[in-house]
RODREN-474719 format. One line per field, with one value per residue (C-alpha): x, y, z; residue in three letters. Coordinates in nm, 4 decimals, padded with zeros to 6 digits. Example, Ala and Ser with C-alpha at 12.3 -4.5 7.8 and 13.67 -1.06 7.14 Angstrom:
BEGIN
u	c(01.2300	01.3670)
v	c(-00.4500	-00.1060)
w	c(00.7800	00.7140)
type	c(ALA	SER)
//
This chain:
BEGIN
u	c(12.9699	12.9190	13.0095	13.2900	13.1784	13.3992	13.4826	13.2965	13.6125	13.7571	13.4265	13.4159	13.7719	13.7125	13.3845	13.5657	13.8271	13.5697	13.3598	13.6559	13.7118	13.3471	13.4435	13.6037	13.8377	13.9861	14.0377	14.2182	14.4184	14.5251	14.6243	14.8294	15.0194	15.0694	15.2240	15.4526	15.7884	15.8808	15.5364	15.4023	15.3265	14.9734	15.0412	15.1434	14.8393	14.6066	14.7697	14.7584	14.3955	14.2660	14.1080	14.1381	14.3911	14.1181	13.9448	14.2735	14.3664	14.0237	14.0560	14.4177	14.3138	14.0336	14.2758	14.5384	14.2881	14.2341	14.6044	14.6184	14.8501	15.1212	15.2020	15.5466	15.6116	15.8800	15.9122	15.5848	15.4799	15.3277	15.4529	15.1985	15.3291	15.1352	15.1383	15.3097	15.1333	14.8017	14.9208	14.8916	14.6286	14.3593	14.3674	14.3722	14.0572	13.8788	13.9820	13.8652	13.5251	13.4738	13.5663	13.8814	14.0836	13.8524	13.9845	13.9483	13.8508	14.1176	13.9327	13.5809	13.4198	13.1475	13.3466	13.1825	13.2589	13.2465	13.5278	13.8820	14.1651	14.5005	14.8453	14.8733	14.9946	15.1692	14.8587	14.6515	14.8280	14.5891	14.2876	14.4658	14.5515	14.2017	14.0498	14.2990	14.1659	13.8087	13.9089	14.0649	13.7405	13.5428	13.7360	13.7488	13.9852	14.3218	14.4972	14.6428	14.5018	14.6601	14.7146	15.0753	15.2705	15.3083	15.6809	15.6308	15.3716	15.5856	15.8815	15.6725	15.4650	15.5979	15.6388	15.4612	15.1664	14.9936	14.6516	14.3649	14.0013	13.8583	13.4877	13.3725	13.7177	13.7280	13.9613	13.7279	13.9605	14.3103	14.5094	14.8795	15.1222	15.4068	15.6961	15.6383	16.0050	16.3532	16.4809	16.5522	16.3590	16.0400	16.1020	15.7995	15.5551	15.3578	15.1041	14.7821	14.5871	14.2553	14.0588	13.7366	13.5950	13.3066	13.0359	13.1314	13.1609	12.9496	12.9194	13.1823	13.4833	13.6610	13.6008	13.7597	14.0602	14.1217	14.0877	14.3656	14.5728	14.5737	14.6010	14.9015	15.0566	14.9980	15.1840	15.4787	15.7173	15.8814	15.5712	15.4381	15.2167	14.9857	14.8636	14.6527	14.5235	14.1639	13.9873	13.7256	13.4545	13.5290	13.3251	13.2920	13.6691	13.7018	13.4350	13.6024	13.9357	13.7716	13.6263	13.9796	14.1168	14.2458	14.1975	14.1616	14.4770	14.3605	14.2645	14.5263	14.3735	14.4188	14.6892	14.6698	14.4781	14.2750	14.1584	14.2305	14.0403	14.2080	14.1050	14.1456	14.2365	14.1742	14.4928	14.4287	14.6682	14.6666	14.9222	15.0191	15.1206	15.4588	15.5643	15.9384	16.1517	16.4948	16.5412	16.6007)
v	c(11.0436	10.8554	11.0432	10.8727	10.6923	10.6749	10.3075	10.1624	10.0716	10.4202	10.5738	10.3509	10.4448	10.8159	10.7974	10.6366	10.9133	11.1905	11.0217	11.0141	11.3847	11.4709	11.5776	11.9177	11.7949	11.5357	11.7986	12.0206	11.7248	11.6166	11.9728	12.0020	11.6806	11.7645	12.1004	11.9571	11.8490	11.5083	11.4560	11.5247	11.3140	11.2371	11.4221	11.7354	11.7071	11.7111	12.0374	12.2016	12.1073	12.1470	11.7997	11.5028	11.2245	10.9671	11.1884	11.2587	10.8901	10.8026	11.0515	10.9550	10.5881	10.6807	10.8783	10.6061	10.3358	10.4963	10.5656	10.9420	10.9013	10.6592	10.5881	10.5263	10.4183	10.6198	10.4700	10.5424	10.8015	10.7656	10.9940	11.0714	11.1399	11.2318	10.9808	11.1850	10.9862	11.1242	11.4817	11.4148	11.1406	11.3430	11.6378	11.3824	11.2229	11.5571	11.6333	11.2909	11.3251	11.6762	11.5677	11.7782	11.4771	11.4028	11.4949	11.8681	12.0240	12.1411	12.4577	12.5940	12.4009	12.6493	12.9408	13.2031	13.1707	13.5452	13.6302	13.6308	13.5784	13.6786	13.7894	14.1408	14.3960	14.7259	14.9155	14.7319	14.8879	15.1846	14.9509	14.7028	14.9735	15.1185	14.7776	14.7419	15.0700	14.9448	14.6418	14.8618	15.0593	14.7489	14.7243	14.3430	14.2752	14.3816	14.5562	14.8037	15.1537	15.2977	15.1452	15.0268	15.1877	15.0172	14.9834	14.8043	14.5651	14.4987	14.4148	14.1946	13.9847	13.6753	13.7586	13.4481	13.4643	13.7980	13.7714	14.0063	13.9262	14.1092	14.1477	14.3354	14.4884	14.6136	14.4870	14.3814	14.1888	14.0602	13.7973	13.7698	13.5539	13.6826	13.4925	13.4383	13.4247	13.4925	13.1595	12.8906	12.6247	12.8293	12.9257	12.7261	12.8868	13.1818	13.4240	13.4696	13.7907	13.8179	14.1393	14.1987	14.5360	14.6567	14.6279	14.2733	14.0929	13.7813	13.7396	13.4703	13.6928	13.5610	13.2021	13.2683	13.4337	13.1684	12.8938	13.0459	13.1129	12.7544	12.5806	12.7974	12.7158	12.3439	12.3722	12.5497	12.2896	12.5614	12.6065	12.3580	12.5563	12.8548	13.0337	13.3326	13.5063	13.6301	13.8480	13.6356	13.8798	13.8131	13.4933	13.5210	13.5081	13.2120	13.0211	13.1098	12.9699	12.6518	12.5974	12.6106	12.3405	12.5603	12.4249	12.6163	12.5759	12.7800	13.1159	13.3793	13.5752	13.9523	13.9355	14.3007	14.6230	14.8148	15.1641	15.0905	14.7594	14.4209	14.1566	13.7797	13.6143	13.2680	13.1074	12.8938	12.6895	12.4746	12.2189	12.2733	12.0144	11.9297	11.8719	11.8557	12.1471	12.2231	12.1460	12.4066)
w	c(02.3432	02.6708	02.9868	03.1861	03.5026	03.8107	03.8841	04.1827	04.3750	04.3372	04.4404	04.7492	04.8474	04.8020	04.9926	05.2854	05.2826	05.2720	05.5420	05.7796	05.7181	05.7882	06.1384	06.2078	06.4807	06.2455	05.9774	06.2278	06.3565	06.0062	05.9200	06.2388	06.1677	05.7996	05.8896	06.1587	06.0081	06.1456	06.2945	06.6422	06.9489	07.0590	07.3823	07.1976	06.9693	07.2697	07.3843	07.0411	06.9740	07.3290	07.3424	07.5780	07.5305	07.4649	07.2063	07.0316	07.0206	06.8781	06.5922	06.5242	06.4894	06.2464	06.0270	06.0466	05.9485	05.6078	05.5602	05.6166	05.9161	06.0252	06.3904	06.5421	06.9015	07.0823	07.4280	07.6023	07.3422	06.9982	06.7188	06.4498	06.0970	05.7846	05.5001	05.2283	04.9561	05.0814	05.0356	04.6633	04.6791	04.8549	04.6088	04.3261	04.4685	04.4811	04.1234	04.0067	04.1720	04.0347	03.6813	03.6571	03.5429	03.2537	02.9084	02.8558	02.5247	02.2836	02.1987	02.1404	01.8501	01.7570	01.6181	01.3958	01.0240	00.9617	01.2043	01.0668	01.3134	01.1656	01.2756	01.4150	01.1586	01.2406	01.1285	01.3942	01.6940	01.7418	01.7477	01.9755	02.2279	02.2077	02.2877	02.5733	02.7113	02.6831	02.8882	03.1563	03.1734	03.2756	03.6027	03.5831	03.2932	03.4331	03.7192	03.4697	03.4999	03.1857	02.8421	02.7961	02.5152	02.1816	02.2473	02.5792	02.4350	02.1292	02.3520	02.5817	02.3413	02.1652	01.7935	01.6614	01.8996	01.8399	01.6824	01.6033	01.5295	01.2311	01.1525	00.8431	00.8088	01.1710	01.4444	01.7253	01.9555	02.0101	02.1955	02.2714	02.4667	02.6823	02.8456	03.2178	03.3173	03.1742	03.3151	03.0567	03.2473	03.2040	02.8436	02.7303	02.9730	02.8376	02.9832	02.7878	02.7352	02.5464	02.4943	02.2999	02.1989	02.4139	02.1517	02.0567	02.3903	02.4213	02.0439	01.9859	01.9181	02.2277	02.1163	01.7799	01.9426	02.2068	01.9459	01.7363	02.0450	02.1736	01.8361	01.7484	02.0865	02.0294	01.6979	01.8628	02.0034	02.2130	02.4276	02.6777	02.9166	02.8835	03.1920	03.2832	03.5949	03.5773	03.8334	04.0090	03.9014	03.5334	03.5055	03.1271	03.0825	03.3179	03.1218	02.7918	02.9054	03.0346	02.6865	02.5480	02.7773	03.0582	03.4089	03.7317	03.9401	04.2350	04.3800	04.4575	04.7430	04.7695	04.5058	04.3980	04.4525	04.1985	04.2904	04.6556	04.6712	04.7083	04.4552	04.4142	04.0862	03.9447	03.8165	03.5070	03.2972	02.9867	02.8796	02.5174	02.2581	02.4126	02.7723	02.7143	02.8252	02.9719	03.3395	03.6102)
type	c(UNK	UNK	UNK	UNK	UNK	UNK	UNK	UNK	UNK	UNK	UNK	UNK	UNK	UNK	UNK	UNK	UNK	UNK	UNK	UNK	UNK	UNK	UNK	UNK	UNK	UNK	UNK	UNK	UNK	UNK	UNK	UNK	UNK	UNK	UNK	UNK	UNK	UNK	UNK	UNK	UNK	UNK	UNK	UNK	UNK	UNK	UNK	UNK	UNK	UNK	UNK	UNK	UNK	UNK	UNK	UNK	UNK	UNK	UNK	UNK	UNK	UNK	UNK	UNK	UNK	UNK	UNK	UNK	UNK	UNK	UNK	UNK	UNK	UNK	UNK	UNK	UNK	UNK	UNK	UNK	UNK	UNK	UNK	UNK	UNK	UNK	UNK	UNK	UNK	UNK	UNK	UNK	UNK	UNK	UNK	UNK	UNK	UNK	UNK	UNK	UNK	UNK	UNK	UNK	UNK	UNK	UNK	UNK	UNK	UNK	UNK	UNK	UNK	UNK	UNK	UNK	UNK	UNK	UNK	UNK	UNK	UNK	UNK	UNK	UNK	UNK	UNK	UNK	UNK	UNK	UNK	UNK	UNK	UNK	UNK	UNK	UNK	UNK	UNK	UNK	UNK	UNK	UNK	UNK	UNK	UNK	UNK	UNK	UNK	UNK	UNK	UNK	UNK	UNK	UNK	UNK	UNK	UNK	UNK	UNK	UNK	UNK	UNK	UNK	UNK	UNK	UNK	UNK	UNK	UNK	UNK	UNK	UNK	UNK	UNK	UNK	UNK	UNK	UNK	UNK	UNK	UNK	UNK	UNK	UNK	UNK	UNK	UNK	UNK	UNK	UNK	UNK	UNK	UNK	UNK	UNK	UNK	UNK	UNK	UNK	UNK	UNK	UNK	UNK	UNK	UNK	UNK	UNK	UNK	UNK	UNK	UNK	UNK	UNK	UNK	UNK	UNK	UNK	UNK	UNK	UNK	UNK	UNK	UNK	UNK	UNK	UNK	UNK	UNK	UNK	UNK	UNK	UNK	UNK	UNK	UNK	UNK	UNK	UNK	UNK	UNK	UNK	UNK	UNK	UNK	UNK	UNK	UNK	UNK	UNK	UNK	UNK	UNK	UNK	UNK	UNK	UNK	UNK	UNK	UNK	UNK	UNK	UNK	UNK	UNK	UNK	UNK	UNK	UNK	UNK	UNK	UNK	UNK	UNK	UNK	UNK	UNK	UNK	UNK	UNK)
//
């Protein structure tokens, strides 16, 4: 396969945008305008940023020339307003340059032949909960500190999306999806969980599980988005989800504490086979 190449004109446009922003005062100025409903006058900008009128006007013109800002005369003053299209266009440019808009994989292609991924059976619950406990023990798999009861997991997990990985007759991992919200408009959004037994991590068990997870979701017309939050320290899990077509949405800073320490999580999501759902 040939790697996609960014078109020259797009590259030139993005380069111009990034070049204009290669100045801290302009970045601060753009942020100030973007967070000011209805815009802000040049005079007020000079006060907020602590710069001279001539310096402020120079930077405003540079940002307006590339379309980030629009200028409106109000008597003897000039009101500066952010170009709303750029609020989406600039992040899009960054995503395009970093390859995040390129087609993502459906799922890991190189899955082990000797691993069987099947639906969870009632007899699997002790092994599933034991593996959950092993994940808790790592300190980077979950904010849970105790293993949830079978009853709570059974009530939480979607019935058709509970899978275990079996190797030589032993359950060595599991994955499950849970609804993210009781609201109808989010009925097709599910939270993913994947756990692998301690002695089998890094051996391809996770790949087999995530492959079954996402292909089953793609076949379910009631699901349109999968999401998961992974502690930033858990780089293996982040990489695994990327192989299955998940994309990084962002970082949730200091989202929860574990044993008295605040942690960040990476929010990842994957669009499933359908994008049609009820409206809010």
